[in-house]
All heavy atoms as a GROMACS GRO file, in nm:
protein
  561
    1MET      N    1  12.472  17.176   3.402
    1MET     CA    2  12.342  17.173   3.466
    1MET      C    3  12.292  17.029   3.470
    1MET      O    4  12.292  16.959   3.370
    1MET     CB    5  12.246  17.261   3.387
    1MET     CG    6  12.108  17.272   3.445
    1MET     SD    7  12.091  17.367   3.595
    1MET     CE    8  12.145  17.528   3.543
    2VAL      N    9  12.250  16.986   3.586
    2VAL     CA   10  12.193  16.853   3.607
    2VAL      C   11  12.044  16.869   3.633
    2VAL      O   12  12.003  16.955   3.712
    2VAL     CB   13  12.259  16.783   3.729
    2VAL    CG1   14  12.193  16.650   3.756
    2VAL    CG2   15  12.407  16.768   3.707
    3GLN      N   16  11.964  16.788   3.564
    3GLN     CA   17  11.820  16.791   3.583
    3GLN      C   18  11.772  16.654   3.627
    3GLN      O   19  11.836  16.553   3.595
    3GLN     CB   20  11.749  16.832   3.453
    3GLN     CG   21  11.786  16.971   3.406
    3GLN     CD   22  11.719  17.004   3.275
    3GLN    OE1   23  11.702  16.918   3.190
    3GLN    NE2   24  11.681  17.129   3.259
    4ALA      N   25  11.662  16.650   3.699
    4ALA     CA   26  11.608  16.523   3.747
    4ALA      C   27  11.459  16.532   3.768
    4ALA      O   28  11.404  16.640   3.790
    4ALA     CB   29  11.676  16.483   3.878
    5TYR      N   30  11.396  16.416   3.761
    5TYR     CA   31  11.258  16.402   3.804
    5TYR      C   32  11.264  16.342   3.944
    5TYR      O   33  11.341  16.250   3.970
    5TYR     CB   34  11.178  16.311   3.712
    5TYR     CG   35  11.146  16.375   3.580
    5TYR    CD1   36  11.219  16.344   3.466
    5TYR    CD2   37  11.043  16.469   3.569
    5TYR    CE1   38  11.190  16.405   3.344
    5TYR    CE2   39  11.014  16.529   3.449
    5TYR     CZ   40  11.088  16.497   3.337
    5TYR     OH   41  11.059  16.558   3.218
    6ILE      N   42  11.183  16.392   4.034
    6ILE     CA   43  11.176  16.341   4.169
    6ILE      C   44  11.034  16.290   4.191
    6ILE      O   45  10.938  16.367   4.181
    6ILE     CB   46  11.213  16.449   4.272
    6ILE    CG1   47  11.353  16.502   4.240
    6ILE    CG2   48  11.208  16.393   4.414
    6ILE    CD1   49  11.380  16.640   4.293
    7LEU      N   50  11.022  16.161   4.213
    7LEU     CA   51  10.893  16.096   4.233
    7LEU      C   52  10.868  16.090   4.383
    7LEU      O   53  10.953  16.045   4.458
    7LEU     CB   54  10.895  15.956   4.172
    7LEU     CG   55  10.947  15.948   4.028
    7LEU    CD1   56  10.952  15.803   3.983
    7LEU    CD2   57  10.865  16.032   3.934
    8ILE      N   58  10.751  16.136   4.424
    8ILE     CA   59  10.724  16.152   4.566
    8ILE      C   60  10.596  16.081   4.607
    8ILE      O   61  10.493  16.094   4.540
    8ILE     CB   62  10.713  16.303   4.600
    8ILE    CG1   63  10.844  16.374   4.566
    8ILE    CG2   64  10.674  16.323   4.747
    8ILE    CD1   65  10.837  16.524   4.578
    9GLN      N   66  10.604  16.009   4.718
    9GLN     CA   67  10.486  15.952   4.782
    9GLN      C   68  10.456  16.038   4.904
    9GLN      O   69  10.548  16.081   4.974
    9GLN     CB   70  10.510  15.808   4.823
    9GLN     CG   71  10.523  15.715   4.703
    9GLN     CD   72  10.553  15.572   4.743
    9GLN    OE1   73  10.605  15.546   4.851
    9GLN    NE2   74  10.520  15.479   4.655
   10THR      N   75  10.327  16.064   4.926
   10THR     CA   76  10.288  16.150   5.038
   10THR      C   77  10.190  16.077   5.130
   10THR      O   78  10.138  15.972   5.095
   10THR     CB   79  10.218  16.279   4.987
   10THR    OG1   80  10.092  16.244   4.930
   10THR    CG2   81  10.303  16.352   4.885
   11GLU      N   82  10.165  16.139   5.243
   11GLU     CA   83  10.059  16.090   5.330
   11GLU      C   84   9.926  16.108   5.256
   11GLU      O   85   9.912  16.194   5.167
   11GLU     CB   86  10.057  16.171   5.459
   11GLU     CG   87  10.183  16.154   5.542
   11GLU     CD   88  10.189  16.249   5.660
   11GLU    OE1   89  10.095  16.327   5.682
   11GLU    OE2   90  10.291  16.245   5.730
   12VAL      N   91   9.827  16.029   5.293
   12VAL     CA   92   9.696  16.034   5.227
   12VAL      C   93   9.637  16.175   5.236
   12VAL      O   94   9.635  16.236   5.344
   12VAL     CB   95   9.600  15.932   5.292
   12VAL    CG1   96   9.460  15.944   5.233
   12VAL    CG2   97   9.653  15.790   5.274
   13GLY      N   98   9.594  16.226   5.121
   13GLY     CA   99   9.529  16.357   5.116
   13GLY      C  100   9.623  16.476   5.117
   13GLY      O  101   9.578  16.590   5.121
   14LYS      N  102   9.755  16.454   5.108
   14LYS     CA  103   9.852  16.563   5.117
   14LYS      C  104   9.917  16.600   4.984
   14LYS      O  105   9.999  16.690   4.979
   14LYS     CB  106   9.963  16.527   5.216
   14LYS     CG  107   9.918  16.507   5.358
   14LYS     CD  108   9.898  16.638   5.426
   14LYS     CE  109   9.871  16.617   5.574
   14LYS     NZ  110   9.868  16.741   5.647
   15ALA      N  111   9.883  16.532   4.875
   15ALA     CA  112   9.954  16.551   4.749
   15ALA      C  113   9.950  16.696   4.699
   15ALA      O  114  10.054  16.753   4.664
   15ALA     CB  115   9.898  16.458   4.642
   16ALA      N  116   9.833  16.757   4.695
   16ALA     CA  117   9.822  16.895   4.644
   16ALA      C  118   9.899  16.992   4.732
   16ALA      O  119   9.967  17.082   4.682
   16ALA     CB  120   9.675  16.935   4.633
   17GLU      N  121   9.890  16.973   4.862
   17GLU     CA  122   9.960  17.059   4.957
   17GLU      C  123  10.112  17.047   4.942
   17GLU      O  124  10.185  17.146   4.940
   17GLU     CB  125   9.918  17.021   5.098
   17GLU     CG  126   9.974  17.106   5.208
   17GLU     CD  127   9.922  17.058   5.344
   17GLU    OE1  128   9.804  17.022   5.356
   17GLU    OE2  129  10.003  17.058   5.438
   18VAL      N  130  10.161  16.924   4.926
   18VAL     CA  131  10.304  16.900   4.908
   18VAL      C  132  10.352  16.961   4.776
   18VAL      O  133  10.455  17.027   4.771
   18VAL     CB  134  10.335  16.749   4.915
   18VAL    CG1  135  10.476  16.718   4.866
   18VAL    CG2  136  10.317  16.697   5.057
   19ALA      N  137  10.278  16.940   4.668
   19ALA     CA  138  10.316  16.994   4.538
   19ALA      C  139  10.324  17.147   4.543
   19ALA      O  140  10.419  17.206   4.490
   19ALA     CB  141  10.218  16.950   4.430
   20SER      N  142  10.231  17.211   4.609
   20SER     CA  143  10.233  17.357   4.620
   20SER      C  144  10.354  17.405   4.700
   20SER      O  145  10.418  17.504   4.664
   20SER     CB  146  10.105  17.407   4.686
   20SER     OG  147   9.995  17.381   4.605
   21ALA      N  148  10.386  17.335   4.807
   21ALA     CA  149  10.499  17.374   4.891
   21ALA      C  150  10.631  17.357   4.816
   21ALA      O  151  10.722  17.440   4.827
   21ALA     CB  152  10.500  17.293   5.020
   22ILE      N  153  10.642  17.251   4.738
   22ILE     CA  154  10.766  17.224   4.665
   22ILE      C  155  10.783  17.318   4.546
   22ILE      O  156  10.894  17.356   4.512
   22ILE     CB  157  10.770  17.077   4.619
   22ILE    CG1  158  10.785  16.986   4.741
   22ILE    CG2  159  10.883  17.052   4.520
   22ILE    CD1  160  10.773  16.839   4.711
   23ALA      N  161  10.674  17.358   4.484
   23ALA     CA  162  10.680  17.441   4.363
   23ALA      C  163  10.754  17.572   4.384
   23ALA      O  164  10.812  17.626   4.290
   23ALA     CB  165  10.539  17.468   4.312
   24VAL      N  166  10.757  17.623   4.507
   24VAL     CA  167  10.822  17.753   4.532
   24VAL      C  168  10.968  17.740   4.574
   24VAL      O  169  11.035  17.840   4.596
   24VAL     CB  170  10.743  17.834   4.638
   24VAL    CG1  171  10.603  17.865   4.588
   24VAL    CG2  172  10.739  17.762   4.771
   25ILE      N  173  11.020  17.617   4.583
   25ILE     CA  174  11.161  17.596   4.621
   25ILE      C  175  11.250  17.630   4.504
   25ILE      O  176  11.226  17.588   4.390
   25ILE     CB  177  11.183  17.450   4.666
   25ILE    CG1  178  11.102  17.422   4.794
   25ILE    CG2  179  11.332  17.422   4.688
   25ILE    CD1  180  11.105  17.276   4.837
   26SER      N  181  11.357  17.705   4.531
   26SER     CA  182  11.454  17.742   4.427
   26SER      C  183  11.519  17.616   4.370
   26SER      O  184  11.563  17.528   4.446
   26SER     CB  185  11.560  17.833   4.486
   26SER     OG  186  11.655  17.868   4.388
   27GLY      N  187  11.521  17.604   4.239
   27GLY     CA  188  11.576  17.486   4.173
   27GLY      C  189  11.468  17.394   4.120
   27GLY      O  190  11.494  17.310   4.035
   28VAL      N  191  11.346  17.410   4.170
   28VAL     CA  192  11.233  17.330   4.123
   28VAL      C  193  11.171  17.404   4.004
   28VAL      O  194  11.135  17.521   4.015
   28VAL     CB  195  11.128  17.308   4.234
   28VAL    CG1  196  11.002  17.246   4.178
   28VAL    CG2  197  11.187  17.223   4.345
   29THR      N  198  11.162  17.336   3.891
   29THR     CA  199  11.105  17.399   3.772
   29THR      C  200  10.958  17.362   3.751
   29THR      O  201  10.886  17.433   3.684
   29THR     CB  202  11.186  17.363   3.646
   29THR    OG1  203  11.190  17.221   3.630
   29THR    CG2  204  11.328  17.416   3.656
   30GLN      N  205  10.917  17.249   3.810
   30GLN     CA  206  10.778  17.207   3.797
   30GLN      C  207  10.744  17.109   3.909
   30GLN      O  208  10.827  17.026   3.947
   30GLN     CB  209  10.757  17.138   3.661
   30GLN     CG  210  10.616  17.118   3.622
   30GLN     CD  211  10.605  17.072   3.476
   30GLN    OE1  212  10.704  17.039   3.413
   30GLN    NE2  213  10.484  17.071   3.425
   31ALA      N  214  10.624  17.117   3.961
   31ALA     CA  215  10.576  17.024   4.063
   31ALA      C  216  10.427  17.002   4.040
   31ALA      O  217  10.350  17.096   4.040
   31ALA     CB  218  10.600  17.079   4.203
   32GLU      N  219  10.390  16.878   4.017
   32GLU     CA  220  10.251  16.844   3.985
   32GLU      C  221  10.204  16.728   4.072
   32GLU      O  222  10.279  16.632   4.094
   32GLU     CB  223  10.238  16.801   3.838
   32GLU     CG  224  10.285  16.904   3.738
   32GLU     CD  225  10.192  17.022   3.723
   32GLU    OE1  226  10.076  17.013   3.768
   32GLU    OE2  227  10.234  17.122   3.666
   33ASP      N  228  10.080  16.735   4.120
   33ASP     CA  229  10.023  16.618   4.187
   33ASP      C  230   9.960  16.531   4.079
   33ASP      O  231   9.900  16.581   3.984
   33ASP     CB  232   9.925  16.656   4.299
   33ASP     CG  233   9.823  16.760   4.261
   33ASP    OD1  234   9.858  16.858   4.194
   33ASP    OD2  235   9.706  16.742   4.297
   34VAL      N  236   9.980  16.401   4.092
   34VAL     CA  237   9.940  16.305   3.989
   34VAL      C  238   9.871  16.185   4.054
   34VAL      O  239   9.870  16.172   4.176
   34VAL     CB  240  10.062  16.258   3.906
   34VAL    CG1  241  10.124  16.373   3.830
   34VAL    CG2  242  10.165  16.190   3.995
   35THR      N  243   9.816  16.097   3.971
   35THR     CA  244   9.760  15.972   4.021
   35THR      C  245   9.857  15.859   3.986
   35THR      O  246   9.941  15.873   3.898
   35THR     CB  247   9.623  15.943   3.959
   35THR    OG1  248   9.637  15.932   3.818
   35THR    CG2  249   9.524  16.052   3.992
   36GLY      N  250   9.844  15.749   4.055
   36GLY     CA  251   9.932  15.635   4.029
   36GLY      C  252  10.011  15.600   4.153
   36GLY      O  253   9.976  15.640   4.264
   37PRO      N  254  10.122  15.526   4.135
   37PRO     CA  255  10.200  15.484   4.252
   37PRO      C  256  10.270  15.599   4.323
   37PRO      O  257  10.307  15.587   4.440
   37PRO     CB  258  10.301  15.384   4.194
   37PRO     CG  259  10.308  15.416   4.048
   37PRO     CD  260  10.173  15.472   4.011
   38TYR      N  261  10.289  15.711   4.255
   38TYR     CA  262  10.346  15.830   4.317
   38TYR      C  263  10.240  15.938   4.320
   38TYR      O  264  10.150  15.941   4.237
   38TYR     CB  265  10.472  15.876   4.242
   38TYR     CG  266  10.583  15.775   4.255
   38TYR    CD1  267  10.602  15.677   4.159
   38TYR    CD2  268  10.665  15.775   4.367
   38TYR    CE1  269  10.702  15.582   4.173
   38TYR    CE2  270  10.764  15.680   4.382
   38TYR     CZ  271  10.782  15.584   4.285
   38TYR     OH  272  10.880  15.490   4.301
   39ASP      N  273  10.252  16.028   4.416
   39ASP     CA  274  10.150  16.131   4.436
   39ASP      C  275  10.190  16.266   4.377
   39ASP      O  276  10.104  16.346   4.342
   39ASP     CB  277  10.122  16.146   4.585
   39ASP     CG  278  10.080  16.014   4.648
   39ASP    OD1  279   9.982  15.955   4.598
   39ASP    OD2  280  10.144  15.970   4.743
   40VAL      N  281  10.320  16.292   4.371
   40VAL     CA  282  10.372  16.418   4.319
   40VAL      C  283  10.493  16.386   4.232
   40VAL      O  284  10.576  16.302   4.268
   40VAL     CB  285  10.414  16.513   4.434
   40VAL    CG1  286  10.475  16.642   4.379
   40VAL    CG2  287  10.295  16.546   4.523
   41ILE      N  288  10.504  16.454   4.118
   41ILE     CA  289  10.624  16.444   4.035
   41ILE      C  290  10.681  16.585   4.022
   41ILE      O  291  10.610  16.680   3.989
   41ILE     CB  292  10.593  16.385   3.896
   41ILE    CG1  293  10.542  16.241   3.912
   41ILE    CG2  294  10.718  16.388   3.808
   41ILE    CD1  295  10.508  16.173   3.782
   42VAL      N  296  10.811  16.594   4.048
   42VAL     CA  297  10.881  16.722   4.047
   42VAL      C  298  10.992  16.717   3.944
   42VAL      O  299  11.059  16.614   3.930
   42VAL     CB  300  10.943  16.750   4.187
   42VAL    CG1  301  11.030  16.873   4.186
   42VAL    CG2  302  10.834  16.761   4.291
   43ARG      N  303  11.011  16.826   3.872
   43ARG     CA  304  11.129  16.840   3.786
   43ARG      C  305  11.215  16.947   3.850
   43ARG      O  306  11.165  17.056   3.883
   43ARG     CB  307  11.091  16.878   3.644
   43ARG     CG  308  11.212  16.879   3.552
   43ARG     CD  309  11.175  16.887   3.407
   43ARG     NE  310  11.296  16.899   3.327
   43ARG     CZ  311  11.310  16.847   3.208
   43ARG    NH1  312  11.211  16.782   3.153
   43ARG    NH2  313  11.423  16.862   3.142
   44ALA      N  314  11.343  16.915   3.869
   44ALA     CA  315  11.433  17.008   3.936
   44ALA      C  316  11.565  17.014   3.860
   44ALA      O  317  11.598  16.925   3.781
   44ALA     CB  318  11.458  16.962   4.079
   45GLU      N  319  11.641  17.122   3.887
   45GLU     CA  320  11.772  17.136   3.825
   45GLU      C  321  11.869  17.198   3.924
   45GLU      O  322  11.829  17.270   4.016
   45GLU     CB  323  11.764  17.221   3.698
   45GLU     CG  324  11.713  17.362   3.720
   45GLU     CD  325  11.692  17.438   3.590
   45GLU    OE1  326  11.682  17.375   3.483
   45GLU    OE2  327  11.689  17.562   3.596
   46ALA      N  328  11.997  17.164   3.905
   46ALA     CA  329  12.103  17.216   3.991
   46ALA      C  330  12.232  17.222   3.910
   46ALA      O  331  12.241  17.161   3.802
   46ALA     CB  332  12.120  17.128   4.113
   47ALA      N  333  12.331  17.290   3.963
   47ALA     CA  334  12.457  17.306   3.892
   47ALA      C  335  12.532  17.174   3.875
   47ALA      O  336  12.599  17.152   3.774
   47ALA     CB  337  12.545  17.408   3.964
   48ASN      N  338  12.520  17.084   3.974
   48ASN     CA  339  12.590  16.955   3.968
   48ASN      C  340  12.514  16.853   4.052
   48ASN      O  341  12.417  16.887   4.119
   48ASN     CB  342  12.736  16.970   4.012
   48ASN     CG  343  12.748  17.032   4.149
   48ASN    OD1  344  12.688  16.984   4.246
   48ASN    ND2  345  12.825  17.142   4.159
   49VAL      N  346  12.561  16.730   4.050
   49VAL     CA  347  12.492  16.622   4.121
   49VAL      C  348  12.492  16.646   4.271
   49VAL      O  349  12.392  16.618   4.339
   49VAL     CB  350  12.555  16.485   4.086
   49VAL    CG1  351  12.494  16.374   4.170
   49VAL    CG2  352  12.538  16.454   3.939
   50ASP      N  353  12.601  16.698   4.326
   50ASP     CA  354  12.606  16.726   4.469
   50ASP      C  355  12.500  16.828   4.510
   50ASP      O  356  12.431  16.811   4.610
   50ASP     CB  357  12.744  16.776   4.511
   50ASP     CG  358  12.849  16.666   4.508
   50ASP    OD1  359  12.811  16.547   4.514
   50ASP    OD2  360  12.969  16.699   4.499
   51ASP      N  361  12.487  16.935   4.431
   51ASP     CA  362  12.386  17.037   4.461
   51ASP      C  363  12.245  16.981   4.446
   51ASP      O  364  12.155  17.017   4.520
   51ASP     CB  365  12.405  17.160   4.371
   51ASP     CG  366  12.526  17.242   4.409
   51ASP    OD1  367  12.581  17.222   4.520
   51ASP    OD2  368  12.567  17.328   4.328
   52LEU      N  369  12.226  16.891   4.350
   52LEU     CA  370  12.096  16.828   4.333
   52LEU      C  371  12.062  16.745   4.457
   52LEU      O  372  11.950  16.751   4.508
   52LEU     CB  373  12.094  16.739   4.208
   52LEU     CG  374  11.963  16.665   4.180
   52LEU    CD1  375  11.850  16.763   4.152
   52LEU    CD2  376  11.981  16.568   4.065
   53GLY      N  377  12.159  16.670   4.506
   53GLY     CA  378  12.139  16.591   4.627
   53GLY      C  379  12.104  16.678   4.746
   53GLY      O  380  12.016  16.645   4.826
   54LYS      N  381  12.173  16.791   4.759
   54LYS     CA  382  12.144  16.884   4.869
   54LYS      C  383  12.004  16.941   4.857
   54LYS      O  384  11.933  16.956   4.957
   54LYS     CB  385  12.248  16.996   4.871
   54LYS     CG  386  12.385  16.951   4.912
   54LYS     CD  387  12.486  17.064   4.900
   54LYS     CE  388  12.627  17.012   4.923
   54LYS     NZ  389  12.729  17.115   4.897
   55LEU      N  390  11.963  16.972   4.735
   55LEU     CA  391  11.828  17.024   4.712
   55LEU      C  392  11.724  16.922   4.757
   55LEU      O  393  11.628  16.956   4.828
   55LEU     CB  394  11.808  17.057   4.563
   55LEU     CG  395  11.667  17.090   4.517
   55LEU    CD1  396  11.618  17.220   4.579
   55LEU    CD2  397  11.660  17.098   4.366
   56VAL      N  398  11.744  16.797   4.719
   56VAL     CA  399  11.646  16.692   4.753
   56VAL      C  400  11.644  16.667   4.904
   56VAL      O  401  11.538  16.668   4.967
   56VAL     CB  402  11.676  16.561   4.676
   56VAL    CG1  403  11.588  16.448   4.726
   56VAL    CG2  404  11.657  16.582   4.527
   57VAL      N  405  11.762  16.647   4.963
   57VAL     CA  406  11.767  16.609   5.104
   57VAL      C  407  11.733  16.725   5.198
   57VAL      O  408  11.654  16.710   5.291
   57VAL     CB  409  11.906  16.551   5.138
   57VAL    CG1  410  11.921  16.528   5.288
   57VAL    CG2  411  11.929  16.421   5.063
   58ALA      N  412  11.790  16.842   5.172
   58ALA     CA  413  11.774  16.954   5.266
   58ALA      C  414  11.645  17.031   5.249
   58ALA      O  415  11.592  17.086   5.346
   58ALA     CB  416  11.893  17.049   5.253
   59GLN      N  417  11.592  17.036   5.127
   59GLN     CA  418  11.475  17.120   5.104
   59GLN      C  419  11.349  17.042   5.069
   59GLN      O  420  11.245  17.062   5.130
   59GLN     CB  421  11.506  17.223   4.995
   59GLN     CG  422  11.617  17.319   5.036
   59GLN     CD  423  11.643  17.423   4.931
   59GLN    OE1  424  11.552  17.495   4.890
   59GLN    NE2  425  11.766  17.431   4.885
   60ILE      N  426  11.358  16.955   4.970
   60ILE     CA  427  11.238  16.884   4.926
   60ILE      C  428  11.192  16.784   5.032
   60ILE      O  429  11.075  16.781   5.070
   60ILE     CB  430  11.260  16.818   4.789
   60ILE    CG1  431  11.275  16.928   4.682
   60ILE    CG2  432  11.145  16.723   4.755
   60ILE    CD1  433  11.309  16.879   4.544
   61GLN      N  434  11.283  16.700   5.083
   61GLN     CA  435  11.243  16.601   5.182
   61GLN      C  436  11.200  16.664   5.314
   61GLN      O  437  11.136  16.598   5.396
   61GLN     CB  438  11.356  16.500   5.206
   61GLN     CG  439  11.376  16.407   5.088
   61GLN     CD  440  11.486  16.304   5.112
   61GLN    OE1  441  11.561  16.313   5.208
   61GLN    NE2  442  11.496  16.208   5.022
   62ALA      N  443  11.232  16.790   5.333
   62ALA     CA  444  11.193  16.860   5.456
   62ALA      C  445  11.046  16.903   5.454
   62ALA      O  446  10.992  16.942   5.558
   62ALA     CB  447  11.282  16.982   5.478
   63VAL      N  448  10.981  16.896   5.339
   63VAL     CA  449  10.841  16.935   5.328
   63VAL      C  450  10.754  16.834   5.404
   63VAL      O  451  10.766  16.713   5.383
   63VAL     CB  452  10.797  16.945   5.181
   63VAL    CG1  453  10.648  16.968   5.169
   63VAL    CG2  454  10.874  17.056   5.110
   64GLU      N  455  10.669  16.886   5.490
   64GLU     CA  456  10.583  16.799   5.570
   64GLU      C  457  10.481  16.727   5.482
   64GLU      O  458  10.424  16.784   5.391
   64GLU     CB  459  10.510  16.882   5.676
   64GLU     CG  460  10.440  16.798   5.778
   64GLU     CD  461  10.389  16.878   5.897
   64GLU    OE1  462  10.449  16.983   5.926
   64GLU    OE2  463  10.291  16.834   5.957
   65GLY      N  464  10.462  16.599   5.510
   65GLY     CA  465  10.365  16.518   5.437
   65GLY      C  466  10.429  16.421   5.341
   65GLY      O  467  10.362  16.333   5.287
   66ILE      N  468  10.561  16.431   5.319
   66ILE     CA  469  10.630  16.340   5.229
   66ILE      C  470  10.669  16.214   5.306
   66ILE      O  471  10.722  16.221   5.416
   66ILE     CB  472  10.756  16.406   5.169
   66ILE    CG1  473  10.715  16.519   5.075
   66ILE    CG2  474  10.842  16.303   5.096
   66ILE    CD1  475  10.832  16.597   5.017
   67THR      N  476  10.644  16.098   5.245
   67THR     CA  477  10.683  15.972   5.308
   67THR      C  478  10.801  15.907   5.237
   67THR      O  479  10.876  15.833   5.299
   67THR     CB  480  10.565  15.873   5.313
   67THR    OG1  481  10.518  15.849   5.180
   67THR    CG2  482  10.452  15.927   5.399
   68ARG      N  483  10.818  15.931   5.107
   68ARG     CA  484  10.927  15.869   5.032
   68ARG      C  485  10.955  15.948   4.904
   68ARG      O  486  10.861  16.000   4.842
   68ARG     CB  487  10.890  15.725   4.997
   68ARG     CG  488  10.996  15.652   4.917
   68ARG     CD  489  10.957  15.510   4.893
   68ARG     NE  490  10.962  15.441   5.022
   68ARG     CZ  491  10.929  15.314   5.039
   68ARG    NH1  492  10.885  15.243   4.937
   68ARG    NH2  493  10.936  15.258   5.157
   69THR      N  494  11.083  15.954   4.865
   69THR     CA  495  11.119  16.016   4.738
   69THR      C  496  11.208  15.922   4.658
   69THR      O  497  11.278  15.838   4.714
   69THR     CB  498  11.195  16.150   4.757
   69THR    OG1  499  11.320  16.125   4.818
   69THR    CG2  500  11.114  16.249   4.838
   70LEU      N  501  11.204  15.937   4.526
   70LEU     CA  502  11.292  15.865   4.436
   70LEU      C  503  11.341  15.966   4.333
   70LEU      O  504  11.261  16.022   4.258
   70LEU     CB  505  11.215  15.751   4.367
   70LEU     CG  506  11.291  15.674   4.260
   70LEU    CD1  507  11.410  15.598   4.321
   70LEU    CD2  508  11.198  15.578   4.188
   71THR      N  509  11.472  15.988   4.330
   71THR     CA  510  11.530  16.086   4.239
   71THR      C  511  11.581  16.016   4.114
   71THR      O  512  11.658  15.920   4.123
   71THR     CB  513  11.646  16.162   4.308
   71THR    OG1  514  11.596  16.224   4.426
   71THR    CG2  515  11.704  16.268   4.216
   72CYS      N  516  11.538  16.066   3.998
   72CYS     CA  517  11.574  16.006   3.868
   72CYS      C  518  11.644  16.112   3.784
   72CYS      O  519  11.577  16.193   3.716
   72CYS     CB  520  11.449  15.958   3.795
   72CYS     SG  521  11.349  15.842   3.890
   73PRO      N  522  11.778  16.115   3.785
   73PRO     CA  523  11.849  16.213   3.703
   73PRO      C  524  11.822  16.191   3.555
   73PRO      O  525  11.809  16.076   3.509
   73PRO     CB  526  11.997  16.187   3.736
   73PRO     CG  527  11.995  16.116   3.868
   73PRO     CD  528  11.868  16.035   3.867
   74ILE      N  529  11.813  16.298   3.480
   74ILE     CA  530  11.790  16.293   3.338
   74ILE      C  531  11.924  16.274   3.267
   74ILE      O  532  12.021  16.345   3.297
   74ILE     CB  533  11.721  16.422   3.288
   74ILE    CG1  534  11.583  16.432   3.353
   74ILE    CG2  535  11.711  16.424   3.135
   74ILE    CD1  536  11.514  16.564   3.329
   75VAL      N  537  11.930  16.178   3.176
   75VAL     CA  538  12.052  16.155   3.098
   75VAL      C  539  12.021  16.181   2.950
   75VAL      O  540  11.910  16.158   2.903
   75VAL     CB  541  12.105  16.012   3.116
   75VAL    CG1  542  12.150  15.989   3.259
   75VAL    CG2  543  12.005  15.908   3.076
   76HIS      N  544  12.121  16.230   2.882
   76HIS     CA  545  12.106  16.256   2.737
   76HIS      C  546  12.203  16.163   2.665
   76HIS      O  547  12.325  16.183   2.668
   76HIS     CB  548  12.137  16.402   2.705
   76HIS     CG  549  12.045  16.496   2.776
   76HIS    ND1  550  11.916  16.518   2.735
   76HIS    CD2  551  12.061  16.569   2.888
   76HIS    CE1  552  11.858  16.605   2.818
   76HIS    NE2  553  11.945  16.636   2.912
   77ILE      N  554  12.147  16.059   2.604
   77ILE     CA  555  12.230  15.957   2.538
   77ILE      C  556  12.239  15.986   2.389
   77ILE      O  557  12.145  16.018   2.325
   77ILE     CB  558  12.170  15.816   2.562
   77ILE    CG1  559  12.168  15.790   2.711
   77ILE    CG2  560  12.248  15.711   2.489
   77ILE    CD1  561  12.100  15.661   2.751
   0.00000   0.00000   0.00000
């Protein structure tokens, strides 16, 4: 299982709407609108890195109102 935080920038005033839309996507375990340089932070999981990439590109980035994403895989050292 691969887990990651996905940091998202949205159009002005769209953070809550984007977080709600992403929260119901399969593989997303948490989606919160926040303040700071990013507008939404998502925690997601997938079976492998390829599936995580597909989740981000095909489903999360397809949500209207997103301008940029940054995927940060979780590592256990």
